[in-house]
C-alpha positions in Angstrom: 84.2 127.8 90.0 86.0 125.0 88.3 87.2 122.0 90.2 90.8 122.0 91.4 93.4 119.9 89.6 94.5 116.7 91.4 98.0 115.4 91.7 98.2 111.7 92.9 101.7 110.6 94.0 102.3 107.0 93.2 106.1 106.9 92.6 107.1 104.9 95.6 108.3 101.3 95.8 106.2 100.3 98.8 108.8 97.9 100.0 107.6 97.9 103.7 104.5 96.0 102.7 106.5 92.9 101.8 104.2 92.4 98.8 105.2 91.3 95.3 104.3 94.6 93.6 104.8 98.2 94.6 101.9 98.7 96.9 100.0 101.2 94.8 99.5 98.4 92.2 98.5 95.7 94.6 94.8 94.6 94.3 92.1 95.7 96.7 88.9 93.8 96.0 90.1 93.0 92.5 91.2 96.5 91.6 94.7 98.2 91.9 94.9 100.5 94.9 96.0 103.3 92.6 92.8 103.0 90.6 90.7 103.3 93.8 92.5 106.6 94.6 92.1 107.9 91.1 88.4 107.1 90.8 87.8 108.9 94.1 88.5 112.1 92.2 86.2 111.4 89.3 85.3 114.6 87.4 88.6 116.3 88.2 91.7 116.8 86.1 93.9 114.1 87.6 97.7 113.9 87.0 99.4 110.8 88.3 103.2 110.6 89.2 104.7 107.1 88.9 108.1 105.6 89.6 110.7 104.5 87.0 109.8 101.3 85.2 106.2 101.4 86.4 104.7 102.4 83.0 103.1 99.0 82.2 101.7 98.7 85.7 100.2 102.2 85.6 98.7 101.6 82.1 96.9 98.5 83.5 95.7 100.3 86.6 94.4 103.3 84.5 92.9 101.2 81.7 89.6 102.7 80.5 90.1 106.0 82.4 90.5 109.4 80.7 93.8 110.5 82.2 96.8 112.3 80.8 100.0 110.3 80.5 101.6 109.7 83.9 104.7 111.8 84.9 107.9 110.1 86.0 108.7 110.9 89.6 111.9 111.6 91.4 114.0 110.0 94.1 111.8 111.4 96.9 108.2 112.2 97.4 109.0 115.9 97.5 110.7 115.7 94.1 107.9 113.7 92.6 105.3 116.2 93.7 107.4 119.1 92.2 107.6 117.2 88.9 103.9 116.6 89.0 103.2 120.2 89.7 105.4 121.3 86.8 103.4 119.0 84.5 100.1 120.6 85.7 101.5 124.2 85.3 100.5 124.3 81.6 96.8 123.9 82.6 97.1 126.9 84.9 94.7 125.5 87.6 93.7 127.9 90.4 93.9 125.2 93.0 95.5 121.8 93.4 94.8 118.8 95.7 97.9 116.7 96.3 97.0 113.1 97.4 98.9 109.9 98.2 97.9 106.8 96.2 98.3 104.8 99.4 95.1 106.4 100.8 92.4 104.7 98.6 89.5 105.5 100.9 89.4 109.3 100.6 85.8 110.3 100.8 83.7 112.8 98.8 83.2 114.7 102.1 86.9 115.2 102.6 87.5 116.3 99.0 84.6 118.8 99.3 85.8 120.1 102.6 89.4 120.8 101.4 88.0 122.3 98.2 85.5 124.4 100.1 88.2 125.9 102.3 90.2 126.9 99.3 87.2 128.5 97.6 86.5 130.4 100.8 89.9 132.1 100.7 92.3 129.6 102.4 95.7 129.4 100.7 96.2 125.9 102.1 93.9 123.3 103.6 94.2 119.7 104.6 92.3 117.0 106.6 93.6 116.3 110.1 92.5 114.1 113.0 93.1 114.9 116.7 95.4 112.3 118.3 93.2 110.1 120.6 95.8 107.6 121.9 98.0 108.3 124.9 101.5 109.0 123.6 104.7 107.9 125.3 108.3 109.0 124.7 111.2 106.7 125.7 114.2 108.3 127.4 116.7 105.6 128.1 115.0 103.2 130.4 112.3 105.6 131.3 109.0 106.5 129.7 107.3 109.9 129.8 103.8 110.9 128.7 103.5 113.4 125.8 100.7 115.9 126.0 98.4 115.3 123.1 96.2 118.4 123.5 97.5 120.1 120.4 98.7 117.1 118.4 97.0 116.2 115.1 97.5 113.5 112.4 97.8 115.0 108.9 96.2 113.2 106.0 95.8 113.9 102.3 94.6 115.5 100.0 96.5 118.6 100.9 95.0 121.5 99.0 96.7 124.7 98.0 96.5 127.7 95.7 98.4 126.3 92.8 100.8 129.2 92.3 101.7 129.3 96.0 102.6 125.6 96.3 104.5 125.4 93.0 106.6 128.4 94.0 107.2 126.8 97.4 108.5 123.6 95.8 110.7 125.5 93.4 112.2 127.7 96.2 112.8 124.9 98.7 113.6 122.0 96.4 116.7 121.2 98.4 115.2 121.4 101.8 113.9 117.9 102.7 110.3 117.8 104.1 107.9 115.0 104.8 104.7 116.5 103.2 103.4 119.6 101.4 102.1 121.2 104.6 105.7 121.3 106.0 106.8 122.9 102.7 104.0 125.4 103.0 105.2 126.3 106.5 108.6 127.0 105.1 107.1 129.3 102.5 104.9 131.1 104.9 101.6 129.8 103.4 98.9 129.7 106.1 97.1 126.3 106.3 93.6 125.6 107.6 92.5 122.3 109.1 89.4 120.4 108.0 88.1 117.4 109.8 89.8 114.2 108.7 88.4 110.6 108.5 89.7 107.5 110.2 88.9 105.5 107.1 91.3 107.8 105.1 94.3 105.9 106.5 97.6 105.2 104.7 98.3 101.6 103.7 101.8 100.7 104.7 101.9 97.1 105.9 100.4 93.8 104.9 98.0 94.1 107.9 96.8 97.4 106.4 95.9 95.6 103.2 94.0 93.0 105.2 92.1 95.8 107.0 91.4 97.6 103.7 90.0 94.4 102.1 87.8 93.9 105.1 86.5 97.5 104.8 85.7 97.0 101.2 83.8 93.9 101.9 81.6 95.8 104.4 79.1 98.5 103.5 75.9 98.3 101.5 75.7 96.0 98.6 73.2 96.6 95.7 72.5 94.6 92.6 70.5 95.7 89.6 69.5 94.4 86.2 69.7 95.9 82.7 68.2 94.8 79.4 68.6 95.9 75.8 67.7 94.7 72.3 68.6 95.8 68.7 67.3 94.6 65.4 69.6 93.5 62.6 70.2 95.7 59.6 72.6 95.8 56.6 76.2 95.6 57.6 79.2 93.3 57.9 79.9 93.4 61.7 78.3 93.8 65.1 79.7 95.3 68.3 79.0 93.1 71.4 80.5 93.7 74.9 83.1 96.0 73.3 84.3 93.6 70.7 83.9 93.9 66.9 82.6 90.7 65.4 82.3 90.0 61.7 78.8 89.0 60.8 76.4 88.9 57.9 74.4 91.9 59.3 74.9 94.9 61.4 72.8 96.1 64.4 70.6 99.2 64.1 71.0 101.8 66.7 72.0 105.5 67.3 75.3 104.6 68.8 77.3 101.4 67.9 74.2 99.4 69.1 76.3 97.3 71.5 73.4 95.6 73.4 75.7 93.9 75.9 77.4 97.1 77.1 74.0 99.0 77.0 72.4 96.4 79.2 75.4 96.5 81.6 75.4 100.3 81.7 71.7 100.2 82.8 72.5 97.6 85.4 75.4 99.8 86.9 73.2 102.9 86.8 70.4 100.9 88.5 72.7 100.0 91.4 72.9 103.7 92.4 69.4 104.7 91.2 70.8 107.0 88.6 68.2 106.4 85.9 68.9 104.7 82.6 71.2 105.0 79.7 68.8 107.2 77.7 68.7 109.9 80.4 72.5 110.3 80.3 73.0 109.7 76.5 69.8 110.6 74.7 69.3 108.8 71.4 68.2 112.1 69.8 71.6 113.7 70.6 73.8 113.8 67.6 76.9 113.7 69.8 76.3 110.0 70.4 75.6 109.0 66.8 77.8 106.1 66.1 79.5 106.5 69.5 81.4 103.6 71.1 79.4 102.2 74.0 82.4 101.8 76.2 82.0 105.5 76.9 78.6 104.9 78.3 79.8 102.1 80.6 82.8 104.1 81.8 80.5 107.1 82.6 78.2 104.8 84.7 81.3 103.5 86.5 82.5 107.1 87.2 79.1 107.9 88.9 79.6 104.9 91.2 83.1 106.1 92.0 81.8 109.6 92.8 79.6 108.1 95.5 82.6 106.2 97.0 81.2 102.9 95.6 82.9 100.0 93.9 81.6 97.7 91.2 82.5 94.2 92.4 80.9 91.9 89.9 79.0 91.9 86.6 77.3 89.3 84.5 76.1 89.6 80.9 73.9 87.2 79.0 73.7 87.6 75.2 70.5 86.2 73.6 70.9 85.4 69.9 71.0 82.6 67.3 74.0 84.2 65.5 76.7 85.3 65.8 78.3 82.6 67.9 79.5 84.1 71.2 81.8 81.3 72.4 84.9 82.2 70.3 84.7 85.8 71.6 83.7 85.3 75.2 87.1 85.7 76.8 87.9 88.8 74.7 84.5 90.3 75.8 85.3 89.6 79.5 88.7 91.2 79.2 87.3 94.3 77.5 84.6 94.8 80.2 87.2 94.2 82.9 89.4 96.9 81.3 86.6 99.4 81.1 85.6 98.9 84.7 89.0 98.4 86.1 88.1 94.9 87.4 89.9 91.7 87.7 88.6 89.5 84.8 87.5 86.9 87.4 84.8 89.4 88.4 83.3 89.5 84.9 81.0 86.9 83.4 79.7 86.7 79.9 77.2 84.0 78.8 75.1 83.3 75.8 71.9 81.5 75.1 69.3 81.1 72.3 65.5 81.0 72.4 65.3 77.8 70.5 63.9 79.5 67.4 61.2 81.4 69.2 60.5 85.1 69.2 62.4 87.9 67.4 65.8 86.5 68.4 64.8 83.0 67.3 63.8 84.4 63.9 67.1 86.2 63.7 65.5 89.6 63.4 67.8 90.9 66.2 69.5 90.1 69.4 69.1 91.0 73.1 71.2 91.2 76.2 70.5 91.0 79.9 73.0 92.1 82.6 73.3 92.1 86.3 75.8 94.3 88.2 76.7 94.3 91.9 78.0 97.5 93.6 79.3 98.0 97.1 78.6 101.4 98.6 80.0 102.9 101.8 77.8 102.8 104.9 
């Protein structure tokens, strides 16, 4: 069965945080919060709904990701969801998962649980957590205790049969609700509960961002190294770290022979023990003949995201006598940062020679080494 489509709602202003940007574009560990949410659904068809005037922010947050253009949202979350569902209607998905961009820590387990409930016949499903705290209600000067036995906290993604939830939004467009479960209730759509996750909390305040950054700094950290080399051949340019550089020769290879990105791809794959670049993009496969190597690096990054991980830093060393790397260093850093959705401060590119020794010293080819660091959830 095909994966459900995903609708990520990111149209709000996030004014309660008191931060300089709408909260979905604020950085968490060097990456916009919206990108964390999008990458959690790697492998799905993801449609994002954004607010008016947020096109440039969204383009930056989505850089390097294979996403359809974002849909402009409405004045309320409910209207934004409806507009997003209308955009998805042309794809005729069987199911849809509706998720808040302000919940960047949604786990593969929750996504699988909601999807599994739908595949097993549920028309609606969402993660919920039983209320654990004692609840009090104020009545004038007095306080009373609220029974919590049947109280639950609703989270997202909220999953539905697509036709059901689209019809509900169309039929009840003028009845204000706080989430899609409430709309499903109005439309008579039965909803099943799956177990939620305390980490899947909604970021609303500055303190929430402080907690989120602390969570991202925890977990298991892994580093791995990659290496690649290509010989020079006839040509008038080379590709290095995603940048086209005029040169007296080209580089020989099945793809574009970008040794820098190849080494970095292997480093990222090594962090999650996912083999090497040749296992994912065989050099005998004609699909990759002349292919741009940014596709390889983006694929490795998507595998990290599927595991709930985050690339936090990378470092590439290019080994060659020519071409000179210095004039292109910042462009290389910016391109790698774009592919991986990182702050450029988390990307390093260096160059060295072998003082005339070996194949690089004889200018027969060039080589690259790379190190990547990935943080995975505990």
